C-alpha positions in Angstrom: 36.2 -37.4 69.7 34.9 -37.8 66.2 38.1 -36.9 64.8 40.5 -39.2 67.0 37.7 -42.3 65.9 38.7 -41.4 62.2 42.5 -41.0 62.9 42.3 -44.6 64.3 40.3 -46.0 61.7 43.1 -44.4 58.9 45.9 -45.8 61.4 44.5 -49.6 61.5 43.7 -49.2 57.7 47.3 -48.0 56.7 49.2 -50.2 59.0 46.9 -53.6 57.8 48.1 -52.6 54.2 51.9 -52.1 55.6 51.7 -55.3 57.1 50.6 -57.0 53.3 53.6 -54.8 51.8 56.2 -56.4 54.3 54.9 -59.9 54.3 54.6 -60.2 50.6 57.9 -60.5 48.0 57.3 -56.7 46.5 60.1 -57.5 44.3 59.0 -60.8 42.7 58.3 -59.8 39.2 55.2 -61.5 38.9 54.0 -59.8 41.9 55.2 -55.9 40.5 52.9 -56.8 37.1 50.5 -58.0 38.8 50.4 -55.0 41.6 51.0 -52.6 38.1 47.6 -53.7 36.3 45.7 -54.1 39.9 46.5 -49.8 40.6 46.5 -49.3 36.7 42.5 -50.5 36.6 41.4 -49.4 39.8 42.8 -45.7 38.3 41.3 -46.2 34.8 37.7 -46.8 36.6 38.1 -43.4 38.7 38.9 -41.0 36.0 39.4 -37.3 37.7 40.8 -34.6 34.5 40.6 -34.2 30.7 42.1 -37.0 29.1 44.5 -34.8 27.2 45.4 -32.8 30.7 49.1 -32.8 32.4 47.8 -34.9 34.7 47.3 -37.7 32.2 50.9 -36.7 30.9 52.4 -38.2 33.9 49.6 -41.3 34.5 49.5 -42.3 30.7 53.5 -42.5 30.8 53.4 -44.7 33.7 50.5 -46.5 31.8 52.6 -47.3 28.3 55.3 -48.3 30.9 53.5 -51.2 32.5 52.4 -51.9 29.0 56.1 -52.8 28.0 55.9 -54.6 31.3 53.6 -56.6 31.1 52.7 -56.6 26.9 49.0 -56.5 28.3 46.5 -56.4 25.4 44.2 -55.0 28.0 46.4 -52.0 28.2 47.2 -51.5 25.0 44.2 -51.1 24.1 43.0 -48.6 26.9 46.0 -46.2 25.2 44.9 -46.4 22.2 41.1 -45.4 23.3 43.1 -42.4 25.5 44.4 -41.6 21.9 41.1 -41.9 20.0 39.0 -40.2 22.4 41.1 -37.0 22.3 41.5 -36.7 18.5 45.4 -36.9 19.6 45.3 -33.7 20.4 47.9 -31.8 22.8 46.3 -29.2 24.8 45.2 -25.9 23.8 48.4 -23.5 24.7 51.1 -24.5 22.0 54.5 -23.1 24.1 53.2 -24.6 27.1 54.7 -27.5 28.5 51.3 -29.0 30.5 50.0 -28.9 27.4 52.3 -31.3 25.3 52.8 -33.6 28.4 50.0 -36.2 27.1 52.0 -35.9 23.3 54.7 -38.6 25.2 52.4 -41.7 25.2 51.0 -40.6 21.6 54.2 -40.6 20.0 55.1 -44.2 21.8 51.7 -45.3 20.7 52.8 -44.2 17.1 55.9 -45.6 17.1 53.9 -49.1 17.4 51.1 -48.6 15.0 52.7 -45.9 12.7 49.9 -44.1 11.8 50.7 -40.5 11.0 47.4 -38.6 12.9 48.8 -39.9 16.4 51.5 -37.8 16.1 50.2 -35.1 13.7 48.7 -32.6 15.8 51.9 -32.7 18.2 53.8 -31.7 15.5 51.8 -28.7 14.2 51.8 -27.1 18.0 55.6 -27.8 18.8 56.3 -26.3 15.0 54.4 -23.0 16.1 56.9 -22.3 18.6 59.5 -21.8 15.8 57.3 -19.1 14.0 55.0 -17.4 16.8 55.4 -15.2 19.6 55.1 -17.3 22.6 53.0 -15.8 25.7 55.0 -17.8 28.2 57.7 -16.3 27.0 56.6 -12.8 27.2 54.6 -13.2 30.4 57.6 -15.2 31.9 61.0 -14.4 30.6 61.6 -18.0 30.0 58.8 -20.6 28.0 59.7 -23.4 31.3 59.5 -21.4 34.0 58.5 -24.0 36.3 60.7 -26.8 37.0 57.5 -29.6 36.5 58.2 -27.9 32.9 61.0 -30.6 32.8 59.2 -33.6 32.8 56.8 -32.2 30.6 58.5 -30.8 27.5 62.2 -32.3 27.1 60.6 -35.8 26.9 58.1 -34.9 24.4 60.5 -33.1 22.2 63.6 -35.6 22.9 60.8 -38.3 21.1 59.8 -35.8 18.0 63.5 -35.4 17.4 64.3 -39.4 17.8 60.8 -40.4 16.0 61.0 -37.5 12.8 64.6 -37.3 12.7 64.3 -33.7 13.0 67.5 -32.3 15.2 65.8 -28.9 15.6 63.6 -30.2 18.5 67.1 -31.4 20.2 68.3 -28.0 19.9 64.7 -26.4 21.1 64.6 -28.4 24.1 69.0 -27.5 25.1 68.0 -23.5 24.7 64.2 -24.1 26.9 66.0 -26.9 29.1 69.3 -24.4 29.8 67.2 -21.3 30.6 64.7 -23.4 33.5 68.5 -24.9 35.0 70.0 -21.1 35.1 67.1 -19.5 36.8 65.6 -22.3 39.5 68.7 -24.9 40.2 70.2 -24.6 43.3 73.8 -25.4 43.1 74.4 -25.6 46.7 71.3 -27.5 47.5 71.7 -29.5 44.1 67.5 -29.5 43.5 65.4 -27.1 41.7 63.0 -24.8 42.8 59.6 -24.9 42.0 59.5 -21.7 40.3 61.5 -18.1 40.5 58.8 -17.2 43.6 61.3 -19.6 45.7 64.6 -18.2 45.3 66.0 -16.1 47.8 67.2 -12.4 47.1 71.0 -11.6 48.1 70.3 -10.4 51.4 68.8 -14.5 52.6 65.1 -13.3 52.2 62.8 -15.9 50.3 60.3 -18.3 51.7 61.4 -20.9 54.0 59.9 -23.9 56.1 59.0 -23.8 59.5 62.5 -24.6 60.2 64.5 -21.6 58.6 64.8 -23.7 55.2 64.7 -23.1 52.0 61.5 -24.6 50.1 62.5 -27.6 47.6 59.1 -29.1 46.9 59.5 -33.0 46.7 57.3 -33.9 43.6 58.6 -30.6 41.6 62.2 -32.5 41.9 60.8 -35.8 41.3 59.3 -34.0 37.9 62.8 -33.1 37.1 63.8 -36.5 37.7 61.6 -38.7 36.1 61.7 -36.1 33.2 65.3 -36.6 33.1 64.9 -40.7 32.7 62.7 -40.1 29.7 64.9 -37.3 28.1 67.8 -39.5 28.4 66.1 -43.0 27.0 65.8 -40.7 23.6 69.3 -39.1 23.6 71.8 -40.3 21.1 75.1 -41.9 23.2 76.7 -39.8 21.2 74.7 -36.1 21.4 76.9 -33.2 22.6 74.6 -32.4 25.7 74.2 -35.4 26.8 76.8 -35.2 28.9 75.2 -32.7 30.6 72.4 -34.1 31.2 73.8 -37.0 32.9 76.0 -35.5 35.4 72.8 -33.3 36.3 70.4 -36.6 36.6 73.8 -38.4 38.9 74.3 -34.9 40.7 70.2 -34.9 41.8 70.3 -38.7 42.4 73.1 -38.3 44.8 71.4 -35.6 46.8 67.8 -37.1 46.8 68.9 -40.4 48.0 70.4 -38.5 51.0 67.0 -37.3 51.9 65.1 -40.5 52.0 63.4 -41.2 55.0 63.5 -44.4 57.7 60.2 -45.6 55.6 62.2 -45.4 52.2 60.0 -42.4 51.2 60.2 -38.7 50.9 57.9 -36.1 52.7 56.4 -33.1 50.4 59.0 -30.5 51.7 62.6 -32.1 51.2 64.6 -29.9 53.8 61.8 -30.1 56.3 60.1 -33.9 56.7 59.8 -33.4 60.4 57.2 -30.6 59.2 55.3 -32.8 57.0 53.1 -36.0 57.7 53.5 -39.4 56.0 55.7 -40.6 52.6 54.3 -38.7 49.7 53.7 -41.0 46.6 54.1 -39.2 43.7 57.4 -37.5 44.6 58.6 -41.1 46.2 57.3 -42.8 43.0 59.1 -40.6 40.6 62.6 -41.1 42.7 61.9 -44.7 42.8 61.3 -45.0 39.0 64.7 -42.4 38.7 67.4 -44.2 40.7 66.3 -47.7 39.7 66.6 -46.7 35.8 69.8 -45.0 36.6 71.0 -48.3 38.3 69.6 -50.6 35.4 71.6 -48.0 33.0 75.1 -47.9 35.0 74.6 -44.5 35.4 74.0 -45.1 39.3 76.2 -47.3 41.3 74.5 -50.5 42.2 76.2 -50.8 45.5 75.1 -47.6 47.0 72.1 -46.8 45.4 70.2 -50.4 45.3 69.8 -50.3 49.2 67.8 -46.7 48.4 65.9 -48.3 46.1 64.7 -51.3 47.8 63.9 -49.2 51.0 61.7 -46.4 48.2 60.0 -49.6 46.8 59.2 -51.2 49.8 57.8 -48.0 51.4 55.9 -47.3 47.8 53.8 -50.3 48.3 52.4 -49.9 52.1 50.6 -46.7 50.2 48.6 -48.9 48.5 45.2 -49.4 49.4 43.2 -53.1 49.0 41.3 -51.3 46.8 44.5 -50.6 44.5 44.2 -47.7 45.2 47.6 -45.3 45.3 47.6 -43.6 48.4 49.1 -40.6 50.2 49.7 -38.5 47.3 49.6 -34.6 47.4 46.7 -32.6 45.9 47.5 -30.6 42.7 49.4 -27.5 43.8 52.7 -25.4 43.8 54.3 -26.2 46.8 54.8 -28.6 49.4 51.3 -29.7 51.4 50.2 -31.2 54.9 46.4 -31.7 53.3 46.5 -35.2 52.2 46.6 -38.7 54.0 46.2 -42.6 53.6 42.9 -42.1 51.1 44.5 -39.2 49.1 44.8 -39.9 45.4 45.7 -38.3 42.2 46.4 -40.3 38.8 50.1 -38.8 38.8 50.5 -41.0 41.9 49.6 -43.7 39.9 51.6 -42.9 37.3 54.7 -42.5 39.2 54.0 -45.7 40.6 53.9 -47.3 37.8 56.7 -46.0 36.1 59.0 -46.9 39.6 57.4 -50.4 39.1 58.4 -50.7 35.4 62.0 -50.1 36.2 62.6 -52.0 39.7 61.0 -55.0 37.7 64.3 -54.8 35.7 66.3 -55.1 38.9 67.9 -58.2 39.6 67.8 -57.8 43.7 
């Protein structure tokens, strides 16, 4: 009985927020900027992890995008306060992509402030890959052995290359990215497996969903989509490998758009949506970000993809609670999960929402 009452209360709360999103003009630029600031403030007041953790790498990427959108001094102060608290240090593992994710924000802030202390520790960490044995490669055969790494690592290396003028960072990225692509990208489904444990053997044996389909994790592919956007933003227009990344981006976006559900969102498992509850905020946020960016930068056909983005942004706003918390966010894990609801939140859910808002705000709808 108590469980039924709780579920009814949660449903009522979700319905009220959904109605609010439906009645507001969620595409009005003033609304977007205000909602970005509200969700950002809530998240800053409710920290959960070490500031240079990979989770905050995604969150602060969104915070910087919110600064670019709003030009708020409050947001810029929060960004600089984060860097001062971490001493501008990445994580302790020099070759693990998770531990340099936060450096994307350090580099963005350096471009504003031109203070070398903001990027010197990151350069020192990444340069160790050139001269030292990689524990990740020794253990897993490749350095970026899980698809999430394609959000963490490539944009960091590309930002370093653009900022320092050292093209060796782009060469490093190309090598590592290709290894991950070769191992994890499924050319039939046009999606990435989370890691090698999700690959099927030649006999058709492997992990599968309740409906018998292969497991393709929504947030994992969202990490890749968001990472491709952030990589392409940094690459020179005439870079030899740019065509590969653009082609991959278009291929994934076409597949992802076709997996959108009626509410505009994506489920935590892309190929078995019926087995999973609610639209998942972090995967949906990263897809919204990537699709909107593709339209804004003329890599995706506006007529085809704008309706997808409009449904997605409308749906994403139904997940924001009255307290300005981004709910329906799957907790930390390496696979699709069912153990989350309207009250579930994580810092990367807010980061994905902020990134999405930063691109939707530029759309002419």
